[in-house]
N, C-alpha and C positions, 0 to 999 in steps of 0.2 A: 504493500500500500504506500503510495507516494506521501512524503512528508509535506506538511504545510510550509510554504516558504516563510522565512523569518522576516522581520521588519525591514532589514537591509535589502533583501531580495525584492520585497514588494515596492520599496522606494525606487529601486533601479528599474523595475518593470513600469512603474508609473511614469518615470522620467523618459524612458525609451518610447512609451506610447505618445507622450507629448512631443517628442522629437519629430514624430511623423507629421505633426500639425504644421501648416504654413507658418513659418517663423520669420523673425527679423534678424538681420545681421548684427554683429557686435556693435558697430557704430550706430545702427538704428536703435538698439537697446540703450546705448549710452545717451543718445539724443533724447529718447523717451524719458529716461531717468532724469536728465537735466531739466526737461520741461516740467515733470512732476515736482521736482525739488523747487523750481522757481515758483510754481503755483502754490505749493505748500508754504513757502517763505512769505508770499504775498498775503495769504490767509492769516499767517501768524502775525504779521505786522498789523493787519486790520484788527485782529483780536486784541493785540497789545494796545492799540489806540483806544479802542472801546473800553478796555480795562483801566487805562489811565484816567479816563473821564469818570468812571464809576469806582475808582480806587477807594474813596472814603466809605462808600456803602459796602464794598467788599471787606474793608477793614472792620467795620462794625459787625459784619457777619462772622468774621474770623474771631473777633474778641468776645462775642456774645457768650460762649460757654464759660469763659473766665469770669465775666461779669456776674454770671448767675451764682458763683460761689464767693463773690465779694472780693476779688483780687484785681488789682490794677497793674498794668504793665509799666515797666520802667525802661529807659534807654540810657546806655552807659557811654555812648560815643556820639559826637555831634553829627556824624554822617548816617546814623542808624535810621533816622526818619526819612532821609533822602532815599536810602536803599529800599526801605519799606514802601514808600509812596510811588517811586518811579521805576523800581527794578523788580523787587520780589513779587509784590502783589500783581502788577501788570503782566509780568512774564508768565506766572502761573495761571492767572485768570485768562490771559489772552490765549495761552496754549489750550486751556479747557474749551474756550469758545471756538477756537479754530479746529479742535480735534475732529469733529464730524467731517469737515471739508478735507482735512489732511487724510483721514481714513479713506475717503472716497478717492483721493489721488493714489493712495496705495493700491486700492482695488483696480483702478484704471491701469496701473503699471503691471499688475500680475494677470489681468484679464486676458491679454493675448496668448498666454500660455495655458489657458483653460479651454475645455471643450465648450461648445455652445450651450449644452444642457447645464453645465456648471456655472455659467455666467448669470443664470437666473437667480443665483444665490445672493446677488448684490443687495437686494432689499432686506432679506433676513440677516445678512452680515452686518449691514449698517445699523439696523434696528437693534439687534442683539448686542453689538459692541457698545453702542451708546447707552442703551438701557441698562446693561449689566454694570458698566462703569459708574453711572450715576446711582444705581441701586447700592453698590458697595460704598460709594462716597456718602450717600445718605445714611446708611447704617453706621458708618464710622463717625459722621458728624453728630448724629442725634443720640447714639447709644455708646459706642466704644470710647470716643474722645471724652465726653463728660464723665464717664465712669473712671477713666484713667486719671483725669484731673482731680476728681474727688479723692481717689485712693492716694495718688502721689503727693498732692498738695495739702488737702485737708486732713486725711486720716494719719498719714505719716508725720506731717509737721506737728500736729497736736500730740501725737504719741511721744515725740521727741522734744516737744516744747521749743520748736525752732520756727522763727518767723520767715515765711517765704518772700523772697524778692525775685521776681521773674523779669528777665530782660526781653525786649521785643525781638531781638535777634534769635535767642534760643527758643522762644515760644513759637515764632513763625516757622522755624525749621522743623520743630516738633509737630506742629499742626499740619503742615504740608506733607511731611513724610508719612504721617499716619493716614490722612484722608486720601491722598493719592495712592498710597500702598493698598488700602482697602479697595479702592476702585480697580487697581491693577489685579488684585487677587480674584475679583469677580469676572475677569476676562478669561478665566480658565476654559469655558466652553468654546470661545472663539478660537483660542490657540489650538485646542484639540480638533476643532473643525478643520483647520488647515492641515494639521499633521496627519489626520485620518484621510483627508481628501487626496493627499499626495502619497498615501500608503506608508507613511513613516511609523505610525502606531495603528494598532487594530483594536476593536472592542474586546477581543479575547485577551490581549495584552493588558488592557486597562482593568478588566475584571480580575484577571489572575493576580495582579499586583495591587489589589484594592487595600490589603492590609497595610502595605507600605504607604499608600496614599492617606489612609486614616491616621497613621502615625505622624506623617508630615503635617497634616491639617491640625492635629492637636498641638504639635510643636508651635506652629504659627499662631494658633489661638492663645497658647500660653504666653507668647511674646507680646501680642497686641492687647491682651486683657490680663493685667496683673492681678485682678481680683481672684483669690484662690477658690472661691466657692464653686461647687460643681454645677449648679443651675446656670450661672453666668457663662461658664466654659461651654456648656452644651448649647446655650442660646446662640453662640457664634459658630460653634463647630457644625451644628445641624445644617445651616444654609450652605456651608462649604461642601458638606457631604452630598447634599442634594444637587449642587452644581456638578460634582464629580460624577454622580449617577446620570445626570443629564448629559454630561460629556460622553459617557459610554453610549448612550442612545444616539447622540449625534455622530459619533464615530461609526456606529453600525449603519447609519443612514447614508453616509457619504463615502464609505470605504470602497475602493475599487473592486474588491472581491465581490461585494454584494451587487454592484452595478453589472459586473460581468455575468453573474448568475441570472440577473433579470434579462440581460440581453440574450443569453443563451436560451432561456425559457421562451422568450418572444420569438 
């Protein structure tokens, strides 16, 4: 009985199939890449300008979790406010605003290497990528981040009788790293979508290694939620596990082996 090809063999097969498609030369690929990068840069600049205009409102949104626990930010360097007002907030805010348009440029760049039936995934790709990112950011902003602030600033400082003084620079870095990190974690199904579509991973591989995925998920949860109680840990681990199971279903749906079987049956 023939053995099932491993992930590397499936990836080679998928690449070889696409090599038969009408393709572009190296210089045409480079020119297409240059065009997509220019478009992405234009969108990023537009997002930056919009974010500069609304920087005070974005700052209030960022500071709101800290104000709820009665803590005021402090700055220790004369340039801190300039960096915050014209660099940190506008760059991150502009990148988030431009992200849907940049993602579309990414899709336009890889679309020539896809089959016609695969190009119809553009709408699900855009909707899921944007929706999952903002879902993760929403969860981080409204639940994870306030819980971390309460634990790190209120609970620990009171237990040690230490008065917290938080600088704008440190708080901003902490805020952006957690919120953007949560948004990135929720992009797991989108990443699996592409890996499975090109035959790099299979649903069988994902299912077989689920125990390792669960371990990694709880390690991530332990890092982003310092509260030690079990209900809090599970409150954040369960959505990630659901996303992993969803990723297995997506891998089964788009994997080349399943498409070949459907074509053979037809």
